C-alpha positions as CSV (number, residue, x, y, z in Angstrom):
1,M,0.0,0.0,0.0
2,S,1.2,3.6,-0.4
3,I,0.5,7.2,-1.0
4,H,-0.7,8.0,-4.5
5,Y,0.3,11.4,-5.8
6,Y,-1.7,13.3,-8.4
7,H,-1.4,16.7,-10.2
8,P,-4.8,18.2,-11.0
9,E,-3.1,21.0,-13.0
10,M,-1.8,18.4,-15.4
11,G,-5.1,16.7,-15.9
12,D,-4.7,14.0,-13.3
13,S,-7.7,13.0,-11.3
14,K,-7.9,11.8,-7.7
15,P,-7.4,8.0,-7.4
16,T,-10.7,6.4,-6.5
17,D,-9.3,3.4,-4.6
18,T,-7.9,5.3,-1.6
19,V,-9.2,5.5,2.0
20,G,-8.2,9.1,2.7
21,D,-6.6,12.4,1.7
22,V,-3.1,13.3,2.9
23,S,-1.5,16.8,3.1
24,H,1.9,17.6,4.2
25,A,2.1,20.1,7.0
26,Y,4.1,23.3,6.8
27,G,7.6,22.6,7.9
28,G,7.4,18.9,7.1
29,S,7.2,17.6,10.7
30,H,3.9,15.9,10.2
31,Y,0.9,15.1,7.9
32,F,-2.8,15.7,8.1
33,I,-5.1,12.9,7.1
34,R,-8.8,13.2,6.3
35,T,-10.4,9.8,6.3
36,S,-13.5,8.0,7.5
37,L,-11.3,5.4,9.2
38,E,-10.7,5.6,12.9
39,L,-7.0,5.9,13.3
40,K,-5.2,5.2,16.5
41,G,-1.7,4.6,17.7
42,R,1.5,6.3,18.6
43,G,2.0,9.6,16.7
44,V,-1.7,9.9,15.7
45,K,-3.9,12.6,17.1
46,Y,-7.4,13.7,16.0
47,V,-7.7,17.5,15.6
48,E,-11.4,18.2,15.9
49,S,-11.2,21.7,14.6
50,L,-9.7,20.5,11.4
51,S,-11.7,17.2,11.2
52,A,-8.4,15.5,10.4
53,Y,-5.8,13.4,12.1
54,K,-2.4,14.9,12.8
55,V,0.2,12.2,12.1
56,T,4.0,12.1,12.6
57,N,6.2,11.2,9.7
58,R,7.0,7.8,11.3
59,A,3.3,7.0,11.9
60,M,2.5,8.0,8.3
61,D,5.1,5.5,7.1
62,I,3.4,2.7,9.1
63,L,-0.1,3.8,8.0
64,A,1.0,3.9,4.3
65,E,2.1,0.3,4.6
66,N,-1.4,-0.8,5.4
67,H,-3.7,1.7,3.6
68,E,-3.9,3.5,0.3
69,F,-3.9,7.3,0.5
70,A,-4.1,10.2,-2.1
71,M,-2.0,13.3,-2.0
72,E,-2.7,16.3,-4.2
73,L,0.5,18.0,-5.5
74,L,0.1,21.4,-7.0
75,L,2.6,23.0,-9.4
76,D,3.6,26.4,-8.1
């Protein structure tokens, strides 16, 4: 399993076989995951105001081994 990257500006569409959306946080110290799954474990915290999970880089590596996620990459 893994993170599937896509570029909407180049005509890519979001993969349909994923369980959630991932975005990299400013500074690169963690990720935010929006998913309907209930995630638990070390390095995973639900942020209610964002309706997303805040996940450390190591926890993201472990989650990506077990689930399929999508990450939108924009060309700036």
